[in-house]
N, C-alpha and C positions, 0 to 999 in steps of 0.2 A: 504493500500500500504506500509505503514511504517513497519508493522509486516512482510509482505512478503519480504521486502528488508532486514530486520534483519535476517530472516531465510536464505536468499540467501547468506548473508555475512558469516553466520555460516557455511553453506555448503562449500563455497569457502575456508574458513579457514581450514576446515577439509581436503579439497582436497590438500592444501599445506602441511599439517602436516602428511598426510598418503600417502602410496605408491599409484601409479596410478592404474587405473582399470586393473583387471585381466580378461583374456578371460573367457567367460561363460564356465563352465564345467571343467576349469583347477583348480588345487590345490585340497586340501582336501575337501570332501563333508561334510555338516552338518550331525550330527548323531541325533538319537532320544533322548528324554529326559531321557532315562535310562543311558546315559553317554557312550554308546558303540560307537566306532568310525567306526566299520565295521559291516555289517549285510547283510541279504539276499536282493536280488533285490526287492522283494515285500515290504520289510521293507523300503528300500530307496524310493520306489514309494509312500508309504503311507506318509512318511515325506514330500516329495516334494508336495504332494497334500493336506497337512494340510491346513485347511481354515484359512483365516486371523483372528487374534485375537489381542486385545489391550495388551495382555501379551506376552512379548518377552523372548525367552529362549536364554541365552548366555553361551557358553562353552569355555573350554581351557583357563580359566583365570589364570594369573600368581598367584603364592602362596601369594605374598605380595599385590595383588590388593585390593584397598579399595572400600567401597560402593560409595564414592563420585566419584571415577573414573568410576565406572560402570554407575552411573547416568549421568555422563558427555556425555556418548555415546548417550543418548536420548535427551539431552538438545536442540539440534538444531531443533528438529522436533515437539516439543510441551511439554505440562506439564507432568512431571513424578509424578504419584500418589502413587506408592508403589514399594517396592523392597524386594526381598528375596534372600539372599546369602547362598550357600551351600559350605562352605569353604573346607570341606573334599573332595568334588567332583570337586572343581575348576569351579563351575557353579553358575549362578544367574538367577533370573527371574525379569524382569523389567515391571511394569505395566504403560502404557501410559494413558493419559487422555481420548483419543478417539481412535477408531479403525483406523480412517483416519491417525492419527499421526503415529501409529504403521506401517501401510502399507507404508507410505513415508519412514520411517526409514529402514524397511527391503529392500525395493526397492533400496534405496541408497547404503546400505552396501552389496548388491548383486554385485555391480560393483566396490566398493571401500572397500578393506579389512580393517576393524577397528583394531586398535592396542591399547593395554594398556601396558605401560612400555616397549615399543618396541617389544612386543610379539603379534602376530596375534591372534585374538579371533573370534569366529564363532557365527553367529546370525541367528535365525529362529523363526517362530511363535510357540507359546506354544499351547498345547491342552487345557490348562486352559483358561477360559474366563475372570477370574478375580483372584486376589490374596487375599486369606483370611489369613492374618497374625495377630499377636497379636497387637492390636492397642495401647497397653500400653508399647510397646517396645520403650523406651525413646531414645535409640541410633538411631534407624531407623527414628523415627519422627523428631529428631533433624536434621538429614541429609536432610530429605525432606523439612523441613522448611527453612533450609539454602539455598537449591537450589531454592525454591520458591522466596526467597528474591532477588536472582540475575537473575531471569528468566523473568523479565518484558521486554517489547519491547524496553524500553529506555536504557536498560543495554548495556554497551560497550561489544562487542563480546569477545575481548581478556580478559577483566576482568572476564566475566562469566566463561570462561574455566579455567582461572588461579585460580579463587577463590575456585573451587570445588576440587582442588588437592593440595592446599598449607597447610602445617602443621605449617606455621609461621604467627603469628599475629603481627600487628603493634599497639602499645598501646600508647595513649596520655593521660596524667593526667591533667584535667582541675580543676581549683579552688583548688590548692594544699595547703590547709591551714595546714595540718599535713604532716610530712615526709612520703614519699612513697619510698621504696627501693627495691632492687633486692630480698631480702629475703621476704619482704611483698608480692610482686607479686608472688613469688614461692608458698607461702602458699595459696594464693587465687586461682591461676589457677590450682594447682595440684589436686584440687577437681574434675577436669574434665578429668584427664588423666595424663600420665607421661610427666612431663616437662623436656626436655633434655638440653636446652640451653637458656640463657637470656643475652641480651646486653642492657645496659641502657645508655642514653646520653641526653644531653640538646640541643634542636634545636628550634630556634625562641623563646628563653626564656621560653620554655616549657619542662618539664620532659617527656621523651619518652622512649619506650622500644621495642625491638624485642624479641619475645618469641616463641620458637619452641617446639611443641609437638611431640610425637613419631608417631602420626597418624593424618591425616587431619580431621578425624571425630571429634576427641577431640577438635581441633581448632574451628570447626563449633559449637559444643555444648557450648564451653566457650564463643564464640562471641554472640550466641543467648541469653545466660543467663546473661552475664555481661555488654554488651554494653549499655552505658547510666546509669549504676548503680553507686551509691556513695560508696566508701570504708568506709568513715566515714559520720556521719550525716551531710547533707547539704554541703559536700565538697568532694574534691578528686574524681571527676567524671571520670569514665573510658570511653574513646572514642576508639573503637576497629575497625580495618579494617584488611582485609587479606593483607599480604605482597606478593609482586611478587617474593620474594625469596623463595626457597624451602629448603635451608639449611643454617645455620649460621656458620660462621667460627670464633670460639672463640680461641684466643691465650693465654689469661691469666685468671686465677681464682682469682678475687678480688672483691671489693665492687661495681665495674662497670660492670663486665661481669662474666659469670659462665658457664662452661660446666660440667653438672652433670654426664656425662658419662666418664669424664677424670679428676679425682681428682688430678692427678699428675702434672697438668699444673702449670707453675710458676706464681707468683703474678705480675711480670712486674716491670719495673723501677719506683721507687717512689711510688708504690702502697702498701698498707698494705696487708700482706698475710692473707688468710682465716683462722680465728681463729678456731682451732679444737673444742673448746667449743661451738661456734656458730653453726658449722657444726653438732655437736651432737644434739643440741637443734632443729635445723631445720628439722632433721629427725623425731623428735617427736613434730610436730607443736602444738599439744594440750597443751604442757607445757607452751606455750606462749599465749594461748588464754584466753581472759576474756570476758566481756560483755560491749559493747558500744551500747546504743539504736540507732537503725537506721543504724548500721554499716553493710556493706555487708559481710565483714569478721571480726568477732568480736575480733580483736587484741586489747589487753589492751593498754592504753596510754603508760605505762612503756615499753611494748614490742616494740611499734612503735618507741619510742625514742631510745631504745636499738638497734634496727635494723639499724636505721639511723646512730647511733654513731659507729656501727661496733662491738658491744659487747653486752652481755646479761646484762640487768640492771632491775631487778625485783622491784616491788613496795616496797618502804621503804629503798632501798639501794641507795648509791651514784649513780647518773645517772638519778634519777627520780626527781631531784630538779628543781624548777622553777626559780632558781637564776643563773645568768650568771656572769662569770668573764671575763672582757674585758681588755686586756693589749696592750701595745705598742701604747697608745694614745698620741696625741700631747698635752702635758700638758699645753702648752701656749695658746691653742685655745679651748680645749674641755670644755664643761659645762654640768651640769646635764640636762639642757633643750635640748641641741643638741643631747644627747644620748637618751632622752625620745622621741624626734621626729623621729630619725632614726629607733630605735628599735620598735617604735610604729607602724611601717609599718607592722610588723609581729605579733603583739599581743598587749594586753593592759598592758603597763608598770605601775607597782604599786609604785616602789621606785627606786631611783638612788643614789648611794653613790660613789663619787670619793674618793679614799683612801688618808687619810691625810698625811701619811708618804711615799706614793708612788703614786704621782699624775698622773702617766701615766697609772694607772689601776683603774678600777671601778667595782662595783657590781651593777647588774641590776636585779630587781625582776619582773618577768612576772606573769600573772594571773595563769598560770599552767605550768607544765613541757613540754607539747606539744608545747605551744607557745615559750618556751625557746629553745626547740630543733629546731623549725622552724627558729627562728631568728639566731641561731648559724649556721645552715646549709646554710643560705643565706648571712650572713654578715661576717663570718670568712674569712679572706684573702682579704677583700675589703679595698680600700684606703679611709681614712677619715682625712681631714686636712693634706694631704701629707704623711701620714704614714699608712703602712699596719697593720690593727688591727687584733688581735688574740682573738677569742671568744671560751670559753670552759664552760662546766658546773661546777658550784661551789659546794663545799662541804656544803656551808651554805644553810639552808632551807628558811630563810627570811633575809631581810636587816633591821638591827636595826636602829631606829631613834636615834638622839643624846639625851642625858638626858636633862631634863628641865633645862634651864639656861645656858647650855653649847653652846658656839658659835663655830661652826665648819666651819666658813667662807663660809657658803652657799654651802658646798660640798655634803650635803645630802638633797634630796627633796622627799616629799611624793606626789605621783600623784594618789592616790587611788580614789579620787573623781573628777578627771580631766574630763571636758566635751569633751576633744579631743580624748578620747578612740574610736578607730575605730570599735571595735568588741563587745561593751557592749550590743548591741541590737540583740537578737536572729534572725537568718535568714537575717541579713543585707547583702546587695549586696557587701559589702566590703569583705565578705568571698569568693566571687567569683572572686575577682580581686587581688589576691596575687601573685606577680611575683618576680623573682630575680632582684637585682639591674641592671639597664640597662641605656644606654645613652638616651633613650626616656622616657619622663615623661607624665603622663596623668593629665590634669588639668580640674577641675570642679568647679562649683559655680562661674562662671565668670560673673560679673555684666555688663560688657560692651564689645561689640565685636570689640575691637581694636587690630589688629595684632601688630602694631608698639609699642603700650604701653607695651604689654606683652613681646615682644622681648627685649625691653629696660630694663624692670624689671629683666629679667633673665640674660641679659648681665651684668647688674650691680652687680649681685651676684658673678661675677668673672669668668664667663665662656663664651664660644663662642656658639651662637645659630646657628646650621647648617640648621635646617628646622623647619617649623611651619605649622600646619594645623588645621583649625576649623572643628568641627563636624557640621552636618547639622543645628542643632538648635542653634549653636554658643554660647551655654552655657558650652560646653566642648571643649577641644582641645588637640592636641599632640604637644609637643615641643621636639626637638632633640638637645642635647648638643654634644660637640665634643668628650667627654669621659664619661665613667661611673663615674669617680671621680667627674667631674664637675656636673653631674646629682645628685649625692649624696649631694654635697654641696648646690645645688640649692634647693633640697627638704628640707634640714635642715633649710635653711634660709627663704624659702617662703611658706612652708606649714602653713596654717592658717594666711597668710598675709592679713592685712586689706586693702581691695581694695576701701574702702569708702562706706558710707551708710550702715555700719555694715555688709558688705558682705565680707566673709573671703574665700580666695582661698584655694582649696583642691588640694594637690599634691600627686601623687603616681607613682610607677614604672609601665611601660607599657610593654606588650609582643610584641607590634607592632613596626614597623619602618615606617618612612615616605619616 
C-alpha cells in the first residue's frame, strides 16, 4: 500500500506540474521511430497498433535536455533500467523494469502531455523489446545508479524529482583536520565535469560549500564517486547531497566564492582579490599535485597550505613552515602553557617561545606545516585574554631552545615529549573532532556526574554558563558559555584539570549547540 501511495503522490505531483489533459486525438500525433512527424495513414495505423513494450520511445526533446530529465519522466511508474539518447535527432529510448510499468507510463502520458524544460515531448512504445547498449558507458551507468539511489519507496517525492535535475551539490566537510578551500574543491570535483561556480561558508561550525556543474549528470557522477570519501587520510570527509537550487548567484570572485564563467567579477569589500598566479596554477592543477597515501585527491601538504593561505607556496619555500608567529598577545597574562593548550587543539605543539624583547609575540612550532596552517586558519582573529590575536606563518623552520645555562625567564618551553598531545596516536578519534572555536565546549573523562560541580568549575574560570547537558553515559557533556572568548578561556584553564582520583578533564570545541 505504501508503494502504491508513493506512486499516486508522484502522479499527483506531475498533474500539478504539467498542463491538464488534452482531448484524445487533439494536438500532434506521435511519429514512428524514424523521426518523421508526418506519414501515410497506414504508417500512422501501424504506430498506433504497436504492441506494448518495456522500451519507450521519446521524441521532440529540447536540445539542452539531459539524461536525468528524461529518466525523471519514468520515475513515477517504476524502475528505469536503461537509457539511450540520440542527441542529433532530439530523441531517446527509455527502458523500464517491467512491461507493466511501461504500459502505466504510456497510458498516463496519453492524457497528460509531458514537458521537459517547458517544451512538450511525445511518448510511444518502441518496436524494440529491450535496449542493448554498451554496459561500460560510465556516464549512463552513473545516471542510472543515481536514480536508483533516490527511487526507493521511502524517498520524498519532491526530493526525487528535484535530485535528478539539479546541477548543484551541497558539500559538508567532516573531520576537517587539514584546510579545505575553494581551490581544493575545484581540483577534486573538476575531474567529473566542468565546475562553473562555488560558494563556501561556515554553518553550524562546519565548513560547507555549494558547487555547480554545467550538467546535472556530472553532479550525479561526482556524488556517487565522492560521497563519504576522505580528501586526506582519515580526515576531511566529504558529505554530499543534491541542493534544491538549480543555479548559484555569485557576486564576487575571492577566496569564499568563485564564478569561473565570469572572471571579471570584483573581489568585494574587505576580501583579497584573486591572485593571477593562483588562477594560472589552478588551470594546470597537476602542478600542485603530489602524493599523500590514502588521499582522495593527492594534493601535496604544501599545496593545501598554499590554497588555504591564498597563495602558491611550494615545498621548501616560505609558507611551508611548521612554525607560527602569534602577535598582539596580552603580555601580562599569556604563558607558554596557555599557548600550548590552545594551539594544541589543532595539532601537537612541539615548542613555544615568547619573544624576550617583544613579549606580546610568540613563536609556536607545530608537528608539521599542515597543523600550523590549520591552527592559523582557526585561531587568527580570535580573542585571547581580551585581545584579538594575529596568527601568521613564520619564516623560521624551528624554534630554538635557549643555550645551556642561559635563563630566559621561562619564556621558552619544549613540549616534544608532552603526554597531552592530542594527535600522536594514528587514527585517534581526536582527528574526527576538530572544530573552530565556539561558545560550546565538549567535555570528556568526567569522573562524577554532577551538573552543579561542573557548572561551578566553569563559572569560576571567569565566564557565564548558559547551558549544560550530559550525554547518555554521563561521562561526557556539552557546556555552553556566553561567548566564544569565554569558551577559549575556559578551555585554556580547565583542559587536563585534575578532577580527583587522577582523573583529568578533557576539553575541546564542539560543533553542537545546546
